[in-house]
N, C-alpha and C positions, 0 to 999 in steps of 0.2 A: 108716676108724675113727670119724671125726667124725660121718659120716652114720648109723652104727649107734647112736651115743649119742643123737643127736637123735631117731631112730626109737624108741629105748627110752623116752626122756622122753615122747614123744607117746603111746606105749602106756600108760605109767603114768598120764598125765593122763586118757586115755580111760577107763581102768579106774576111776579115782577118780570120774569123772562117772557111770559106769554103776552104781556100787554104793556104798551108805553104810549103816551100821548106826545106826538112829535110836533113841535112848533115849526113854523116856516124857517125861522133863523137856524134852528138846529139841523133841519133837513138840508138847507142850503149849505151849511158848513160841512156836513157829512159828504155831500156830493162833491164839493170842491176839494175836500180832503182826499177822496179817492182819485179824483182827476190829477191832482198834483203828485200823488204817490205813484201813479202808473206812468207818469211822464218819463220818457226815455227808457222804458222797460222793454225787454225783448218780446216778440210775439208769443213765446212759450210761457210767459210769466203768469202765475196763478195766485189768486187771493187765498190766503191761508188764515187759520184761526188767529195767529198772532197779529195779523193786520187789522182784523175786526176788533181785537182787544185794544190795540194801540189807538184806533179811531175812537173807541168808547172812552178811553182814558182822556184823550184830548178834548172830547166833547164835555166830559164831566168837569175838567179843569176850566174850560172856557165859560160854560153856562151854569155850573153848579148843580148839575143833575146827577142821577145815579144810573146811567145807561149801562147795560151789560153787553158783552161781546155778541151774545145771541140776539139781543134786540137790534143791535146795529146790523148784524148779518141779515136778519129778517127784513129790516127796512131796506137794505141794499137789494135784496132779492126781489122785493115787491116792485121797486122801480125798474129792475132789470126785466121783470115780466111785463110791466106796462110798456116798456120800450118795444117788446115783441109785438104787442098789440098795435103800436104805432107803425112799425115796419110792415106788418101785415096789411094794415089799412092803406098805407102808401102804395102797396103793390097791387091793389084792387082798382079796377076801372070804375069810375062813377063816384069815387070818394075824393071829392075836391078838398085840398088842404089850404087853409087860410094862413099865409105866412105872417100876417100882421097880428092876428089874434091867436095864432098857434092852435088851431082847432080844425076839425074835419067837418065838411058839409055833407052829411049822410042822410039819406031819406029815412023817414021814421019807420018805414016798413022793415028796415034792417034791425030794428029794436026787438024783433021777434026772438024768442028763446032758441028757435031753430037756426037763427043766423048769428048776429053778434051777441044778442042778449042785452038785458037792461043795463048791467053794470058797465060793460065795455062801451055800449052805445053812449051812455051818459059821460063816461070819461073822455071819449074821443070827440064828442060834439061840444064840449065846453073847453074854454081856454086851458091848455095843458100847463100846469105849473112846472117851472124849472125845465122847460122844454130844451133850451139850448144847453143846459148842463147835462141833461140826459143824452142829448145828441153827441156831445163831446166825450162823454164817459163810455157810452155803449155802442155808438154807431160804427166807430172805426178806431178802436183803442190802440192799434199797433202801427197803422200806416195812414198817411193822409191822402193816399191816392185811391182808396176804396178797394184795395186788393183783398180785404177780408169781408166782403159784403155778406150780409146775413142770408141764410137759407130760408126764404119765405115759407116754403112748404113745411119744413120742420117746425118753424115757429107757429104755423097755423095748426099743426097737429097738437103741439103742446098747449096752445091757448084753448082750442076747442075741447080738448080732453078734460079741462077743468070745469067747463060748462056751468052747471047749476050750483057747484060747490063754492063759488066765489062769494065773498062778502065785501062790504064797503070799507071795513077796517083794515089796518095795516097787517093784521095777523090772519089774513085769509089763507085758506088751504092751498090756494094757487101758489102763494109765495113760499109755502113750506114744502111743497112737493117737487121742487126743482133739484134734480140730482147734479146739475152742472153749475151750481150757484157760486162755486169758488173760482170761476173763471172771470177774467177781466170783462169780456164781452160775450154775447151769445154766439158769436161767430169766430171763436178761437180756432187756430190751425188744427187742433185735435178733433174738432167737430164740424169742420167745413164740408164743402161739397166733395164729391168723388174726384173731381178734377184736381182740387187742392191736395187731396190725399195722394193722388198719383204723382203730382209734382213734388211732394215731400219725400215719398218713400222710394220712388223709382229713379234710379240714376240715369241721366242722359248718356247716350252712347258717346264714348270718347272720340273726339275728333282731333286728329293730328294736324297741327298747324304747319303750313308749308314752311320749309326752312329757306327763308328768303336770302339770308346771308350766304348760305352754301351755294344756292343757285347763282347768285351774283358773282361769287368767286369763280365758279366754273365758267361763266360767260367771259369774265376777265381773262382767265387762263387761255381760253380758246382764242380770244382776240390777240393776245401776245404771241401765241404760237403761230398764228396765221401771219402776223407781221414779220416774224423772224424768217419764216419760209419764203415770203415774198422778197425780203431783202437778200436772202441767199440766192434766189433765182436771178435777181437783178445783177448782183455781183458776178455771178457765173456767166451771164450772157454779155457782160460789158467787155470791151476790148482791153487786152492786157496793158497795164501801165508800164511804159518804158522807164527803166531806172535812170536817174539823172547822174551823170558822171561827176564825181567830186573834183573840184579844181583846186590845185595847190599853187598859191602865188610864188612859191619858191621852187617850183618844179624844175625850171631851167638851171637854177643854182645847183640842185642836187645832181642834175645830169652832168654838169661840168666837173663837179667833185668826183663823180663816178669815172669820168674820162681821164682824170689825172693819173700819171704814172707813179702812184704811191702804193705802199702796202695797204692791204685791206684794213688793218687795225688803225692806221693813221687816217685813212678816209673816214672811218667811223668816229674817231676822236674829233676830226675837223667838223664833220656834220653835227656832232653833238654840241660842240662849242658854238657853232653858228646858230643852232636851234634855240639857244637860250633867249629869253625875252629881252634882256638888255642888249642883245646884238641885232635888234630889229633894223636899226639904221645901217649897220654894216651889211646886213643881208640885202637890204634894198640897193645899196651901192654896188655890191657884187652882181646882183641881178641885172642892173643897168649896164654895168661894165661887160657882162657876159654877152649881152645882146650886141 
C-alpha cells in the first residue's frame, strides 16, 4: 500500500514537471528576470540549474504558483527555440518583417510541411508576444555591438530537424531536445562561427612596439655630438687670442723701491708695508712723487 502511494506521488510530481499553464504576467516576469540576471555578465556565462531554481522560487513568491526549476527551464528553452525561428526568418529574403505589429509577412505557400510547417508559420505570421524581451535576452546577450551574431545556418538545421515533432504547447519536443539550453543565447562564444573560434583560441603573432623613447634619445645624442664637433672645429680654426697684459697701478712704485740701495730684506719689508690696504693714500702719493 505504501509503495502505491509513493508511486502515485512520483507520478504527480512528474506530471507537474511535464506541464504548466503559463500566464502572460508570469512569462513576462520570467523573461525580465533572466534579462536582469544576465546583465553585466561575461560572454562565457552559462545558465545553470541553480539559476532556474532561483527564478522558480521568485515566481512562486510573487504569483503564488508552484513552478519547478524544470518547468522554468523548459519555458526558457521554448522561447530560445522560437527566437531561432525568428532569426532564421529574418535571414531569408521575401520574409518581410512588420516592426509595428512584430510579425512576418510570409506567403502562405511557406506553410507547407516541406518548408516552414504549420506551427512555425502560424507563430511567425501573428504578432509575436514579448518580441522585444526576446530580442534583448537572446539576440545579443553579451555585447551591444552585435559581435555575437547568431549562426543562421546552424539555427536552420536545429529548427528543421524538429519538423513534425513540434506541438503548440510549451512542452513540445523541440524545446526538450536542445542540448545547449543552458547558454545565455544561441550564439555564445563556445558555439559561434569558425572565425569566432579562431579568434578565441589562436593567439595573434606578437608584435614588438617600436621603442620610441630609445630612438629619440639616440637622435638627441647624435645632435649633441655633432654640435660639440662643430664647436671644436670653429675654435680650432679661429685666430689665437692674444693675452691681455695685467696692469699694476703701483708698478712704478715697486720699480723705485727695487732701485733703492737697501738690503733685499728691507726692500721686502718696505713693499709689504706699502701694500697694506690702509696705505693706499701713501702709495698714491709716492707714485705721483716718483713721476
